[in-house]
Each structure stands twice: as C-alpha cells, then as structure tokens.
KEFIBA-992631 format. One record per residue (C-alpha): x, z, y. Coordinates in steps of 0.001 Angstrom, whole numbers. Layout:
REM KEFIBA-992631
<site><xx>X</xx><zz>Z</zz><yy>Y</yy></site>
...
This chain:
REM KEFIBA-992631
<site><xx>14805</xx><zz>-16438</zz><yy>11053</yy></site>
<site><xx>14621</xx><zz>-16525</zz><yy>7261</yy></site>
<site><xx>14250</xx><zz>-12751</zz><yy>7105</yy></site>
<site><xx>11375</xx><zz>-12842</zz><yy>9602</yy></site>
<site><xx>9642</xx><zz>-15590</zz><yy>7614</yy></site>
<site><xx>9962</xx><zz>-13531</zz><yy>4438</yy></site>
<site><xx>8561</xx><zz>-10466</zz><yy>6199</yy></site>
<site><xx>5586</xx><zz>-12515</zz><yy>7387</yy></site>
<site><xx>4977</xx><zz>-13785</zz><yy>3853</yy></site>
<site><xx>5181</xx><zz>-10251</zz><yy>2533</yy></site>
<site><xx>2717</xx><zz>-9042</zz><yy>5131</yy></site>
<site><xx>196</xx><zz>-11625</zz><yy>4070</yy></site>
<site><xx>693</xx><zz>-10802</zz><yy>407</yy></site>
<site><xx>154</xx><zz>-7123</zz><yy>1058</yy></site>
<site><xx>-2874</xx><zz>-7435</zz><yy>3318</yy></site>
<site><xx>-4801</xx><zz>-10549</zz><yy>2274</yy></site>
<site><xx>-8062</xx><zz>-10230</zz><yy>383</yy></site>
<site><xx>-7916</xx><zz>-9751</zz><yy>-3367</yy></site>
<site><xx>-9279</xx><zz>-13020</zz><yy>-4653</yy></site>
<site><xx>-6853</xx><zz>-15218</zz><yy>-2817</yy></site>
<site><xx>-3704</xx><zz>-13183</zz><yy>-3250</yy></site>
<site><xx>-2506</xx><zz>-14858</zz><yy>-6417</yy></site>
<site><xx>-3314</xx><zz>-18316</zz><yy>-5146</yy></site>
<site><xx>-1644</xx><zz>-17648</zz><yy>-1827</yy></site>
<site><xx>1410</xx><zz>-16311</zz><yy>-3613</yy></site>
<site><xx>1577</xx><zz>-19487</zz><yy>-5679</yy></site>
<site><xx>1444</xx><zz>-21511</zz><yy>-2490</yy></site>
<site><xx>4012</xx><zz>-19606</zz><yy>-419</yy></site>
<site><xx>6425</xx><zz>-18830</zz><yy>-3222</yy></site>
<site><xx>6173</xx><zz>-22223</zz><yy>-4879</yy></site>
<site><xx>5680</xx><zz>-20735</zz><yy>-8328</yy></site>
<site><xx>2755</xx><zz>-20148</zz><yy>-10664</yy></site>
<site><xx>1246</xx><zz>-17471</zz><yy>-12843</yy></site>
<site><xx>764</xx><zz>-15933</zz><yy>-16229</yy></site>
<site><xx>-1685</xx><zz>-17489</zz><yy>-18668</yy></site>
<site><xx>-5311</xx><zz>-16406</zz><yy>-18444</yy></site>
<site><xx>-5902</xx><zz>-13036</zz><yy>-20071</yy></site>
<site><xx>-2550</xx><zz>-11486</zz><yy>-19152</yy></site>
<site><xx>-3537</xx><zz>-10067</zz><yy>-15775</yy></site>
<site><xx>-2331</xx><zz>-6540</zz><yy>-15103</yy></site>
<site><xx>-5033</xx><zz>-4114</zz><yy>-16127</yy></site>
<site><xx>-3302</xx><zz>-978</zz><yy>-17369</yy></site>
<site><xx>-4018</xx><zz>2247</zz><yy>-15534</yy></site>
<site><xx>-1276</xx><zz>3291</zz><yy>-13110</yy></site>
<site><xx>1089</xx><zz>6086</zz><yy>-14092</yy></site>
<site><xx>-319</xx><zz>8367</zz><yy>-11400</yy></site>
<site><xx>-3971</xx><zz>8642</zz><yy>-10423</yy></site>
<site><xx>-4762</xx><zz>6800</zz><yy>-7199</yy></site>
<site><xx>-5322</xx><zz>8915</zz><yy>-4123</yy></site>
<site><xx>-8752</xx><zz>9528</zz><yy>-2600</yy></site>
<site><xx>-8511</xx><zz>10619</zz><yy>1037</yy></site>
<site><xx>-11306</xx><zz>11555</zz><yy>3427</yy></site>
<site><xx>-10179</xx><zz>11056</zz><yy>7046</yy></site>
<site><xx>-11672</xx><zz>13589</zz><yy>9441</yy></site>
<site><xx>-10112</xx><zz>12953</zz><yy>12858</yy></site>
<site><xx>-12336</xx><zz>10412</zz><yy>14565</yy></site>
<site><xx>-10642</xx><zz>7723</zz><yy>16601</yy></site>
<site><xx>-12044</xx><zz>5375</zz><yy>19256</yy></site>
<site><xx>-13835</xx><zz>2084</zz><yy>18541</yy></site>
<site><xx>-11559</xx><zz>-937</zz><yy>18134</yy></site>
<site><xx>-12059</xx><zz>-4712</zz><yy>18604</yy></site>
<site><xx>-9945</xx><zz>-5781</zz><yy>15631</yy></site>
<site><xx>-7377</xx><zz>-4966</zz><yy>12953</yy></site>
<site><xx>-4345</xx><zz>-5124</zz><yy>15239</yy></site>
<site><xx>-5738</xx><zz>-2625</zz><yy>17739</yy></site>
<site><xx>-6768</xx><zz>-361</zz><yy>14864</yy></site>
<site><xx>-3287</xx><zz>-582</zz><yy>13330</yy></site>
<site><xx>-1638</xx><zz>358</zz><yy>16626</yy></site>
<site><xx>-3860</xx><zz>3411</zz><yy>16917</yy></site>
<site><xx>-3206</xx><zz>4402</zz><yy>13309</yy></site>
<site><xx>532</xx><zz>4282</zz><yy>13922</yy></site>
<site><xx>238</xx><zz>7283</zz><yy>16233</yy></site>
<site><xx>-2813</xx><zz>8818</zz><yy>14528</yy></site>
<site><xx>-2338</xx><zz>8427</zz><yy>10776</yy></site>
<site><xx>-5400</xx><zz>9162</zz><yy>8720</yy></site>
<site><xx>-7832</xx><zz>8519</zz><yy>11571</yy></site>
<site><xx>-11519</xx><zz>8121</zz><yy>10780</yy></site>
<site><xx>-13683</xx><zz>5513</zz><yy>12489</yy></site>
<site><xx>-15784</xx><zz>6895</zz><yy>15300</yy></site>
<site><xx>-19064</xx><zz>8342</zz><yy>14040</yy></site>
<site><xx>-17895</xx><zz>8714</zz><yy>10444</yy></site>
<site><xx>-17453</xx><zz>11747</zz><yy>8186</yy></site>
<site><xx>-19475</xx><zz>14339</zz><yy>10018</yy></site>
<site><xx>-20459</xx><zz>16328</zz><yy>6952</yy></site>
<site><xx>-22873</xx><zz>18330</zz><yy>9086</yy></site>
<site><xx>-24929</xx><zz>15202</zz><yy>9762</yy></site>
<site><xx>-28459</xx><zz>15406</zz><yy>8359</yy></site>
<site><xx>-30443</xx><zz>12260</zz><yy>7589</yy></site>
<site><xx>-33753</xx><zz>11784</zz><yy>9373</yy></site>
<site><xx>-37082</xx><zz>10477</zz><yy>8156</yy></site>
<site><xx>-36270</xx><zz>7225</zz><yy>9964</yy></site>
<site><xx>-32823</xx><zz>6964</zz><yy>8371</yy></site>
<site><xx>-33040</xx><zz>8969</zz><yy>5133</yy></site>
<site><xx>-30027</xx><zz>7374</zz><yy>3437</yy></site>
<site><xx>-26466</xx><zz>7989</zz><yy>4671</yy></site>
<site><xx>-24265</xx><zz>4899</zz><yy>4790</yy></site>
<site><xx>-20949</xx><zz>4851</zz><yy>2935</yy></site>
<site><xx>-18334</xx><zz>2298</zz><yy>4046</yy></site>
<site><xx>-15629</xx><zz>1019</zz><yy>1658</yy></site>
<site><xx>-12611</xx><zz>-841</zz><yy>3047</yy></site>
<site><xx>-10671</xx><zz>-3795</zz><yy>1629</yy></site>
<site><xx>-7297</xx><zz>-4268</zz><yy>-46</yy></site>
<site><xx>-4231</xx><zz>-2554</zz><yy>1421</yy></site>
<site><xx>-6308</xx><zz>-1159</zz><yy>4250</yy></site>
<site><xx>-8123</xx><zz>2022</zz><yy>5277</yy></site>
<site><xx>-11414</xx><zz>3315</zz><yy>6572</yy></site>
<site><xx>-10235</xx><zz>3152</zz><yy>10171</yy></site>
<site><xx>-8558</xx><zz>-228</zz><yy>9915</yy></site>
<site><xx>-11681</xx><zz>-1988</zz><yy>8622</yy></site>
<site><xx>-14538</xx><zz>63</zz><yy>10088</yy></site>
<site><xx>-13428</xx><zz>1059</zz><yy>13601</yy></site>
<site><xx>-15865</xx><zz>-1528</zz><yy>14965</yy></site>
<site><xx>-18958</xx><zz>-1144</zz><yy>12768</yy></site>
<site><xx>-19045</xx><zz>2613</zz><yy>12189</yy></site>
<site><xx>-19715</xx><zz>3490</zz><yy>15858</yy></site>
<site><xx>-22625</xx><zz>1030</zz><yy>15940</yy></site>
<site><xx>-24226</xx><zz>2626</zz><yy>12890</yy></site>
<site><xx>-23771</xx><zz>6127</zz><yy>14289</yy></site>
<site><xx>-25326</xx><zz>5027</zz><yy>17584</yy></site>
<site><xx>-28338</xx><zz>3843</zz><yy>15587</yy></site>
<site><xx>-28827</xx><zz>7418</zz><yy>14346</yy></site>
<site><xx>-27443</xx><zz>6864</zz><yy>10841</yy></site>
<site><xx>-25181</xx><zz>9374</zz><yy>9079</yy></site>
<site><xx>-22001</xx><zz>7403</zz><yy>8364</yy></site>
<site><xx>-19204</xx><zz>8166</zz><yy>5917</yy></site>
<site><xx>-16018</xx><zz>6275</zz><yy>5122</yy></site>
<site><xx>-13359</xx><zz>7021</zz><yy>2530</yy></site>
<site><xx>-9779</xx><zz>5910</zz><yy>1924</yy></site>
<site><xx>-9751</xx><zz>5051</zz><yy>-1786</yy></site>
<site><xx>-7207</xx><zz>3660</zz><yy>-4222</yy></site>
<site><xx>-4131</xx><zz>5019</zz><yy>-2484</yy></site>
<site><xx>-685</xx><zz>4946</zz><yy>-4020</yy></site>
<site><xx>768</xx><zz>8460</zz><yy>-4222</yy></site>
<site><xx>3311</xx><zz>8982</zz><yy>-1467</yy></site>
<site><xx>2187</xx><zz>5930</zz><yy>529</yy></site>
<site><xx>-16</xx><zz>5647</zz><yy>3602</yy></site>
<site><xx>-2110</xx><zz>2621</zz><yy>2653</yy></site>
<site><xx>-5119</xx><zz>2405</zz><yy>391</yy></site>
<site><xx>-7000</xx><zz>-59</zz><yy>-1767</yy></site>
<site><xx>-3843</xx><zz>-1009</zz><yy>-3650</yy></site>
<site><xx>-4234</xx><zz>727</zz><yy>-7025</yy></site>
<site><xx>-6192</xx><zz>253</zz><yy>-10236</yy></site>
<site><xx>-9634</xx><zz>-1120</zz><yy>-9353</yy></site>
<site><xx>-11418</xx><zz>562</zz><yy>-12261</yy></site>
<site><xx>-10121</xx><zz>3937</zz><yy>-11038</yy></site>
<site><xx>-11041</xx><zz>3067</zz><yy>-7453</yy></site>
<site><xx>-14584</xx><zz>2253</zz><yy>-8561</yy></site>
<site><xx>-14887</xx><zz>5732</zz><yy>-10041</yy></site>
<site><xx>-13610</xx><zz>7225</zz><yy>-6772</yy></site>
<site><xx>-16573</xx><zz>5668</zz><yy>-4971</yy></site>
<site><xx>-18864</xx><zz>7786</zz><yy>-7148</yy></site>
<site><xx>-16886</xx><zz>10948</zz><yy>-6440</yy></site>
<site><xx>-17217</xx><zz>10391</zz><yy>-2710</yy></site>
<site><xx>-20912</xx><zz>9458</zz><yy>-2855</yy></site>
<site><xx>-21636</xx><zz>12688</zz><yy>-4720</yy></site>
<site><xx>-19871</xx><zz>14635</zz><yy>-1973</yy></site>
<site><xx>-21944</xx><zz>12862</zz><yy>672</yy></site>
<site><xx>-25212</xx><zz>13513</zz><yy>-1174</yy></site>
<site><xx>-24373</xx><zz>17183</zz><yy>-1679</yy></site>
<site><xx>-23472</xx><zz>17685</zz><yy>1984</yy></site>
<site><xx>-26414</xx><zz>15810</zz><yy>3487</yy></site>
<site><xx>-29122</xx><zz>16709</zz><yy>996</yy></site>
<site><xx>-30013</xx><zz>13032</zz><yy>625</yy></site>
<site><xx>-30991</xx><zz>11583</zz><yy>-2737</yy></site>
<site><xx>-29555</xx><zz>8095</zz><yy>-2114</yy></site>
<site><xx>-26992</xx><zz>6313</zz><yy>36</yy></site>
<site><xx>-26592</xx><zz>2764</zz><yy>1266</yy></site>
<site><xx>-23210</xx><zz>1158</zz><yy>567</yy></site>
<site><xx>-21329</xx><zz>-1385</zz><yy>2688</yy></site>
<site><xx>-18145</xx><zz>-2838</zz><yy>1216</yy></site>
<site><xx>-15676</xx><zz>-5293</zz><yy>2684</yy></site>
<site><xx>-13749</xx><zz>-7588</zz><yy>315</yy></site>
<site><xx>-12373</xx><zz>-5341</zz><yy>-2459</yy></site>
<site><xx>-14680</xx><zz>-2628</zz><yy>-1155</yy></site>
<site><xx>-17632</xx><zz>-4822</zz><yy>-2071</yy></site>
<site><xx>-16330</xx><zz>-5185</zz><yy>-5632</yy></site>
<site><xx>-15543</xx><zz>-1545</zz><yy>-6353</yy></site>
<site><xx>-18817</xx><zz>-296</zz><yy>-4888</yy></site>
<site><xx>-20808</xx><zz>-2846</zz><yy>-6875</yy></site>
<site><xx>-18877</xx><zz>-1940</zz><yy>-10032</yy></site>
<site><xx>-19788</xx><zz>1719</zz><yy>-9545</yy></site>
<site><xx>-23446</xx><zz>791</zz><yy>-9055</yy></site>
<site><xx>-23707</xx><zz>-1658</zz><yy>-11947</yy></site>
<site><xx>-21322</xx><zz>-233</zz><yy>-14534</yy></site>
<site><xx>-20754</xx><zz>3448</zz><yy>-13821</yy></site>
<site><xx>-24319</xx><zz>4650</zz><yy>-13414</yy></site>
<site><xx>-24487</xx><zz>4644</zz><yy>-9630</yy></site>
<site><xx>-27698</xx><zz>2614</zz><yy>-9247</yy></site>
<site><xx>-30165</xx><zz>5559</zz><yy>-9016</yy></site>
<site><xx>-28140</xx><zz>6923</zz><yy>-6103</yy></site>
<site><xx>-28212</xx><zz>3701</zz><yy>-4052</yy></site>
<site><xx>-30928</xx><zz>2128</zz><yy>-1915</yy></site>
<site><xx>-29080</xx><zz>-975</zz><yy>-793</yy></site>
<site><xx>-25668</xx><zz>-2545</zz><yy>-1143</yy></site>
<site><xx>-24139</xx><zz>-4903</zz><yy>1415</yy></site>
<site><xx>-21044</xx><zz>-6900</zz><yy>568</yy></site>
<site><xx>-19099</xx><zz>-8427</zz><yy>3468</yy></site>
<site><xx>-16800</xx><zz>-11253</zz><yy>2340</yy></site>
<site><xx>-17499</xx><zz>-10113</zz><yy>-1192</yy></site>
<site><xx>-15290</xx><zz>-11713</zz><yy>-3881</yy></site>
<site><xx>-18307</xx><zz>-11677</zz><yy>-6183</yy></site>
<site><xx>-17241</xx><zz>-14448</zz><yy>-8536</yy></site>
<site><xx>-13620</xx><zz>-14844</zz><yy>-7529</yy></site>
<site><xx>-12115</xx><zz>-17936</zz><yy>-5998</yy></site>
<site><xx>-9814</xx><zz>-20756</zz><yy>-6939</yy></site>
<site><xx>-8229</xx><zz>-21238</zz><yy>-3495</yy></site>
<site><xx>-8486</xx><zz>-25012</zz><yy>-3396</yy></site>
<site><xx>-7404</xx><zz>-25272</zz><yy>-7030</yy></site>
<site><xx>-4250</xx><zz>-23142</zz><yy>-6766</yy></site>
<site><xx>-5341</xx><zz>-20315</zz><yy>-9048</yy></site>
<site><xx>-5925</xx><zz>-22559</zz><yy>-12098</yy></site>
<site><xx>-2467</xx><zz>-23999</zz><yy>-11524</yy></site>
<site><xx>-1063</xx><zz>-20476</zz><yy>-11252</yy></site>
<site><xx>-2800</xx><zz>-19527</zz><yy>-14497</yy></site>
<site><xx>-943</xx><zz>-22219</zz><yy>-16404</yy></site>
<site><xx>2652</xx><zz>-21077</zz><yy>-15871</yy></site>
<site><xx>4134</xx><zz>-17695</zz><yy>-16838</yy></site>
<site><xx>5739</xx><zz>-15253</zz><yy>-14492</yy></site>
<site><xx>4044</xx><zz>-14954</zz><yy>-11125</yy></site>
<site><xx>1428</xx><zz>-12237</zz><yy>-11587</yy></site>
<site><xx>4025</xx><zz>-9517</zz><yy>-12102</yy></site>
<site><xx>5914</xx><zz>-10885</zz><yy>-9107</yy></site>
<site><xx>2788</xx><zz>-10836</zz><yy>-6968</yy></site>
<site><xx>1994</xx><zz>-7298</zz><yy>-8107</yy></site>
<site><xx>5458</xx><zz>-6290</zz><yy>-6970</yy></site>
<site><xx>5036</xx><zz>-8037</zz><yy>-3609</yy></site>
<site><xx>1437</xx><zz>-7019</zz><yy>-2993</yy></site>
<site><xx>-428</xx><zz>-4544</zz><yy>-5206</yy></site>
<site><xx>-1910</xx><zz>-3877</zz><yy>-8606</yy></site>
<site><xx>-5423</xx><zz>-4116</zz><yy>-7140</yy></site>
<site><xx>-4725</xx><zz>-7565</zz><yy>-5744</yy></site>
<site><xx>-3613</xx><zz>-8932</zz><yy>-9082</yy></site>
<site><xx>-6507</xx><zz>-7331</zz><yy>-10940</yy></site>
<site><xx>-9007</xx><zz>-9190</zz><yy>-8745</yy></site>
<site><xx>-7657</xx><zz>-12708</zz><yy>-9150</yy></site>
<site><xx>-10233</xx><zz>-15316</zz><yy>-10105</yy></site>
<site><xx>-11018</xx><zz>-15081</zz><yy>-13807</yy></site>
<site><xx>-9418</xx><zz>-11651</zz><yy>-14153</yy></site>
<site><xx>-10780</xx><zz>-9096</zz><yy>-16635</yy></site>
<site><xx>-12151</xx><zz>-7017</zz><yy>-13759</yy></site>
<site><xx>-14132</xx><zz>-9881</zz><yy>-12222</yy></site>
<site><xx>-15483</xx><zz>-10791</zz><yy>-15665</yy></site>
<site><xx>-16345</xx><zz>-7164</zz><yy>-16377</yy></site>
<site><xx>-18011</xx><zz>-6774</zz><yy>-12987</yy></site>
<site><xx>-20459</xx><zz>-9623</zz><yy>-13629</yy></site>
<site><xx>-20936</xx><zz>-9261</zz><yy>-17382</yy></site>
<site><xx>-24611</xx><zz>-8903</zz><yy>-18230</yy></site>
<site><xx>-25731</xx><zz>-9909</zz><yy>-14740</yy></site>
<site><xx>-24485</xx><zz>-9326</zz><yy>-11233</yy></site>
<site><xx>-27340</xx><zz>-7044</zz><yy>-10134</yy></site>
<site><xx>-29266</xx><zz>-4160</zz><yy>-11662</yy></site>
<site><xx>-32878</xx><zz>-3157</zz><yy>-10985</yy></site>
<site><xx>-33731</xx><zz>-778</zz><yy>-8175</yy></site>
<site><xx>-30998</xx><zz>-1745</zz><yy>-5699</yy></site>
<site><xx>-31344</xx><zz>-4199</zz><yy>-2823</yy></site>
<site><xx>-28243</xx><zz>-6436</zz><yy>-2707</yy></site>
<site><xx>-27102</xx><zz>-8529</zz><yy>270</yy></site>
<site><xx>-23929</xx><zz>-10556</zz><yy>718</yy></site>
<site><xx>-22711</xx><zz>-11704</zz><yy>4120</yy></site>
<site><xx>-20117</xx><zz>-14425</zz><yy>3875</yy></site>
<site><xx>-18519</xx><zz>-17285</zz><yy>5752</yy></site>
<site><xx>-18489</xx><zz>-20952</zz><yy>4863</yy></site>
<site><xx>-14873</xx><zz>-21003</zz><yy>6093</yy></site>
<site><xx>-13647</xx><zz>-17905</zz><yy>4267</yy></site>
<site><xx>-9886</xx><zz>-18359</zz><yy>4033</yy></site>
<site><xx>-9604</xx><zz>-16478</zz><yy>761</yy></site>
<site><xx>-12706</xx><zz>-17071</zz><yy>-1331</yy></site>
<site><xx>-12953</xx><zz>-20707</zz><yy>-2377</yy></site>
<site><xx>-15383</xx><zz>-22140</zz><yy>-3152</yy></site>
<site><xx>-17233</xx><zz>-20026</zz><yy>-623</yy></site>
<site><xx>-20344</xx><zz>-20165</zz><yy>-2804</yy></site>
<site><xx>-18559</xx><zz>-17625</zz><yy>-5032</yy></site>
<site><xx>-19375</xx><zz>-14964</zz><yy>-2451</yy></site>
<site><xx>-23058</xx><zz>-15172</zz><yy>-3361</yy></site>
<site><xx>-24725</xx><zz>-13052</zz><yy>-6009</yy></site>
<site><xx>-26941</xx><zz>-14866</zz><yy>-8480</yy></site>
<site><xx>-29010</xx><zz>-12016</zz><yy>-9831</yy></site>
<site><xx>-32523</xx><zz>-10803</zz><yy>-9127</yy></site>
<site><xx>-32959</xx><zz>-8790</zz><yy>-5964</yy></site>
<site><xx>-30053</xx><zz>-10435</zz><yy>-4125</yy></site>
<site><xx>-30070</xx><zz>-12035</zz><yy>-669</yy></site>
<site><xx>-27111</xx><zz>-14178</zz><yy>369</yy></site>
<site><xx>-26417</xx><zz>-14770</zz><yy>4051</yy></site>
<site><xx>-24003</xx><zz>-17483</zz><yy>5163</yy></site>
<site><xx>-22807</xx><zz>-16750</zz><yy>8683</yy></site>
<site><xx>-22718</xx><zz>-20373</zz><yy>9843</yy></site>
<site><xx>-26295</xx><zz>-20997</zz><yy>8698</yy></site>
<site><xx>-27370</xx><zz>-18543</zz><yy>11393</yy></site>
<site><xx>-24668</xx><zz>-19266</zz><yy>13979</yy></site>
<site><xx>-22974</xx><zz>-22612</zz><yy>13432</yy></site>
<site><xx>-20446</xx><zz>-22067</zz><yy>16223</yy></site>
<site><xx>-19120</xx><zz>-18846</zz><yy>14716</yy></site>
<site><xx>-16205</xx><zz>-19891</zz><yy>12500</yy></site>
<site><xx>-15160</xx><zz>-16362</zz><yy>11620</yy></site>
<site><xx>-13523</xx><zz>-16309</zz><yy>8199</yy></site>
<site><xx>-12566</xx><zz>-13584</zz><yy>5775</yy></site>
<site><xx>-10240</xx><zz>-11343</zz><yy>7744</yy></site>
<site><xx>-12242</xx><zz>-11010</zz><yy>10955</yy></site>
<site><xx>-15702</xx><zz>-10681</zz><yy>9414</yy></site>
<site><xx>-15863</xx><zz>-6885</zz><yy>9774</yy></site>
<site><xx>-15046</xx><zz>-7241</zz><yy>13483</yy></site>
<site><xx>-17284</xx><zz>-10222</zz><yy>14176</yy></site>
<site><xx>-20087</xx><zz>-9158</zz><yy>16534</yy></site>
<site><xx>-22674</xx><zz>-11419</zz><yy>14882</yy></site>
<site><xx>-21847</xx><zz>-10125</zz><yy>11382</yy></site>
<site><xx>-21813</xx><zz>-6521</zz><yy>12589</yy></site>
<site><xx>-25287</xx><zz>-6937</zz><yy>14063</yy></site>
<site><xx>-26550</xx><zz>-8408</zz><yy>10788</yy></site>
<site><xx>-25364</xx><zz>-5279</zz><yy>8973</yy></site>
<site><xx>-26886</xx><zz>-2907</zz><yy>11522</yy></site>
<site><xx>-30191</xx><zz>-4785</zz><yy>11307</yy></site>
<site><xx>-30207</xx><zz>-4483</zz><yy>7514</yy></site>
<site><xx>-29579</xx><zz>-737</zz><yy>7707</yy></site>
<site><xx>-31855</xx><zz>-108</zz><yy>10696</yy></site>
<site><xx>-34599</xx><zz>-2729</zz><yy>10332</yy></site>
<site><xx>-37017</xx><zz>-819</zz><yy>12538</yy></site>
<site><xx>-34792</xx><zz>-1562</zz><yy>15547</yy></site>
<site><xx>-33463</xx><zz>-4999</zz><yy>14608</yy></site>
<site><xx>-31905</xx><zz>-7002</zz><yy>17425</yy></site>
<site><xx>-31239</xx><zz>-10730</zz><yy>17240</yy></site>
<site><xx>-27450</xx><zz>-11245</zz><yy>17215</yy></site>
<site><xx>-25878</xx><zz>-13245</zz><yy>20027</yy></site>
<site><xx>-24460</xx><zz>-16517</zz><yy>18724</yy></site>
<site><xx>-21159</xx><zz>-17236</zz><yy>20469</yy></site>
<site><xx>-18335</xx><zz>-19587</zz><yy>19443</yy></site>
<site><xx>-15521</xx><zz>-18086</zz><yy>17381</yy></site>
<site><xx>-12472</xx><zz>-20204</zz><yy>16569</yy></site>
<site><xx>-11465</xx><zz>-20894</zz><yy>12988</yy></site>
<site><xx>-8584</xx><zz>-18656</zz><yy>11917</yy></site>
<site><xx>-9459</xx><zz>-15825</zz><yy>14284</yy></site>
<site><xx>-7937</xx><zz>-12584</zz><yy>13069</yy></site>
<site><xx>-5269</xx><zz>-13986</zz><yy>10741</yy></site>
<site><xx>-2425</xx><zz>-13468</zz><yy>13215</yy></site>
<site><xx>-3662</xx><zz>-9935</zz><yy>13863</yy></site>
<site><xx>-3523</xx><zz>-9145</zz><yy>10168</yy></site>
<site><xx>111</xx><zz>-10226</zz><yy>10010</yy></site>
<site><xx>1065</xx><zz>-8379</zz><yy>13169</yy></site>
<site><xx>-831</xx><zz>-5276</zz><yy>12035</yy></site>
<site><xx>1326</xx><zz>-5139</zz><yy>8913</yy></site>
<site><xx>4408</xx><zz>-4822</zz><yy>11165</yy></site>
<site><xx>2945</xx><zz>-2517</zz><yy>13810</yy></site>
C-alpha cells in the first residue's frame, strides 16, 4: 500500500503543471524549499531533444486514452498535425503550432484539439520539445533551451508551408516557452497570435505553500529529482518567470489571449494566469460557462475551451460553445493513471 501511494505521489510530481509542482511537493512530502534565488537554472549536461512526431493517431477524449494509445504507438502525432505538405489558404494563411505541457507530448495534450483545427482547414503542427536524451517524455528539460527549440520548429514550419507567420497555442509550460520565444528570442515578427491555455503567466503560490517552501533549504533539488528540471525552473518567483515578464508581458504586433479556469488546481491565485500587457485578452472559463468547473489538467480536453480556441483561430466560422456541467477535479485521476499506463 505504501509503495502504491509513493508511486501515485511520484506520478503527480512528474506530470503536474510547472507552477504548482514545488508547492505540491511541499504539501505531499511535508518539507520545504531552497531560499529564493537558488532555483535550478543551469543548462543540462546534454541538449534537450526536439522530436517531430509523424505517425498520426486517432482523436482522443482525454489524457488517459491518449496515454494508452501512446503505449502501443510511441511517438504518435495528433490527428491532422505535421503534414508538411499542407499549404495555407487565403482564409487560413497562418499555420498553427501547438506546444504541450510539462512531462507530456504533442499527442498526449493535443489529440483532442488538433483534429478540430485540421477540420477547420488550418495547417496544424505539433512538436515534442524539451526531451531528456534516452527518455520517452518531453517538456522536462531546461526551459530556456526549450524556448529556443520552439523557434527552430517554427522556422521549419514556415519554410515548408511558405507562410510568413504562424499562430501559437501553448498549454501550461507550452504557453510559457512559446511566449518566451516571442518576447525574448525575436519570434514576434513570425507570429500573428498567441493563445495560452492554463498559462502560468505570473506563477502561483498554491494557497501559500510556495512562500513557505521558499523559506527552508533542501526541497528544490529533491523535487527536481522526483519531477524534472523544467518543473523546478517554473516555480513561482523563479528566475525564468521573472525573466519571462521582465520589461512587460507582451510585445507589439502579436495578439495575446489566455484561457484559464477560476478553479485551476495548479495556478493560485488564478488571476496569475492573466497577462497584464497591451494587446492581451484574458478569458476565464467560468465567466462564460459557470457550470464548467474544468481545472488545469483537463482544460485542453474540455469541449468548451477547445471551441474557444478554434473560434479564435477561425473567427470567420465561429460557433458558440455548448455550456455543459463539468465536475471539479475532472481529469486529475486520468493524469495519475496515465503516468502508470
């Protein structure tokens, strides 16, 4: 029983979103963290892996179903993604690039949304970034290096499609690394709009646990061991989060939109999802559908949130999303089970 409980804790530490990892670790392990300013930020010994999946799999309703498919089809791409022969149209001139979250993959996070975008006539691309050499998961390595990988992939997409700009959609860590590439690495001229789903824009304190963790030495290295370098680097108040927002959280020329949940399990206060710069629109899911209590983990598979994204990327054919009740905590159990599938 104790071994199973430890495996469940480890699964959460590996898969949970970046902002809450340190706080969650403090809660489940009963310990705290290094003083502010000592977060891991050194580059890894080996360059993180950038992988472009090319074997399209079927649509999926959630992370658990996607994980089960990936077990037998490692490296699968979400349906509709990574057709490098796809040519943008006058109606949809910008290809869409999808960036997954922490300890995840293109298929795991985008097996629901990618098919919808492709059906709308949009050229869709999705990468596996930030992989640890020799491992089969992604979004775990140095976030500065992962941000640069976004640019490498975007350039490949632009060269193949002949487009001059892309639109970017990032989930959790994917929102941070794509926005870092836009704002800090010169990506802005190549981007029309950026959409951040459950974006850890300003970090989170997880009901006050992160400040407590910051006060006591020892836990960040432990959490890095139990989860990932990327998770630790994105803790609230980390150098990366400060760097990301230094000088303003938006840059001219790009349309920014965040889609977040008032009951996000990882980003607290949830107002830290929002961007505060010029040109930003912040959508709170429950302000448009009060009965939908989707939180962080399930947001990419929530039908209402998916429709919001499709409408933003295909405004000429916008469809009002159906508002249906979704229970609080939906998707958390799937995340845990997916880690053991």
